[in-house]
C-alpha positions as semicolon CSV with decimal commas, in nm:
position;residue;x (nm);y (nm);z (nm)
1;M;-0,951;-6,949;-3,361
2;T;-1,270;-6,809;-3,511
3;S;-1,094;-6,503;-3,654
4;I;-0,831;-6,726;-3,824
5;F;-1,098;-6,931;-3,999
6;S;-1,288;-6,623;-4,116
7;A;-0,964;-6,466;-4,244
8;K;-0,887;-6,784;-4,440
9;K;-1,237;-6,786;-4,586
10;L;-1,201;-6,418;-4,676
11;C;-0,866;-6,480;-4,847
12;A;-1,005;-6,781;-5,034
13;A;-1,308;-6,580;-5,148
14;A;-1,079;-6,297;-5,264
15;V;-0,863;-6,539;-5,462
16;L;-1,169;-6,701;-5,622
17;A;-1,324;-6,364;-5,700
18;F;-0,998;-6,244;-5,856
19;A;-0,984;-6,557;-6,070
20;G;-1,348;-6,510;-6,175
21;I;-1,463;-6,841;-6,029
22;G;-1,649;-6,703;-5,728
23;T;-1,993;-6,816;-5,630
24;N;-2,288;-6,591;-5,564
25;V;-2,345;-6,692;-5,203
26;A;-2,536;-6,432;-5,005
27;S;-2,439;-6,358;-4,648
28;A;-2,688;-6,344;-4,363
29;G;-2,775;-5,978;-4,426
30;D;-2,803;-5,999;-4,808
31;Y;-3,130;-6,181;-4,866
32;G;-3,219;-6,008;-5,193
33;A;-2,874;-5,977;-5,354
34;C;-2,841;-6,165;-5,680
35;C;-2,530;-6,108;-5,890
36;H;-2,455;-6,237;-6,236
37;Y;-2,235;-6,151;-6,533
38;E;-2,379;-5,987;-6,843
39;T;-2,210;-5,950;-7,179
40;V;-2,164;-5,588;-7,283
41;V;-2,060;-5,494;-7,636
42;S;-1,892;-5,159;-7,688
43;H;-1,720;-5,025;-7,997
44;K;-1,365;-4,900;-8,037
45;T;-1,217;-4,707;-8,330
46;V;-0,876;-4,829;-8,448
47;L;-0,651;-4,730;-8,736
48;E;-0,594;-5,011;-8,984
49;P;-0,309;-4,989;-9,238
50;V;-0,404;-5,012;-9,605
51;V;-0,137;-5,075;-9,871
52;H;-0,170;-4,916;-10,216
53;Y;0,068;-4,957;-10,508
54;V;0,090;-4,645;-10,722
55;T;0,284;-4,558;-11,034
56;K;0,542;-4,284;-10,988
57;Y;0,788;-4,139;-11,234
58;T;1,158;-4,065;-11,204
59;D;1,310;-3,732;-11,310
60;C;1,384;-3,891;-11,649
61;G;1,020;-3,992;-11,697
62;H;1,060;-4,365;-11,633
63;P;0,766;-4,523;-11,447
64;Y;0,808;-4,736;-11,136
65;R;0,570;-4,884;-10,881
66;A;0,583;-4,756;-10,525
67;K;0,419;-4,891;-10,214
68;V;0,214;-4,631;-10,024
69;V;0,066;-4,709;-9,682
70;T;-0,241;-4,517;-9,572
71;Y;-0,460;-4,569;-9,266
72;K;-0,835;-4,592;-9,237
73;K;-1,051;-4,577;-8,928
74;V;-1,234;-4,899;-8,850
75;T;-1,489;-4,951;-8,574
76;V;-1,447;-5,289;-8,404
77;P;-1,670;-5,443;-8,136
78;V;-1,521;-5,508;-7,791
79;V;-1,698;-5,773;-7,582
80;R;-1,668;-5,754;-7,202
81;K;-1,830;-5,934;-6,909
82;V;-1,972;-5,700;-6,642
83;L;-2,088;-5,803;-6,295
84;V;-2,446;-5,688;-6,234
85;C;-2,604;-5,707;-5,886
86;H;-2,975;-5,655;-5,826
């Protein structure tokens, strides 16, 4: 019976940890373990489309406006939560 209860507790702890709702309860051997989440900001470079309208000319010399799409590199912050244990 004891192994069934510990397996249930282990499964429940795994489900809670996977969902991110787990508690920081130390076991009998972990007296100094303290875990918490810290916010870490990293940066990622992405390509962002930029639309320009330019004047082009036909073979006959008549002007017309054309849409030209170019891309520029933009650095965006990415915020993550990281588990830190001391």
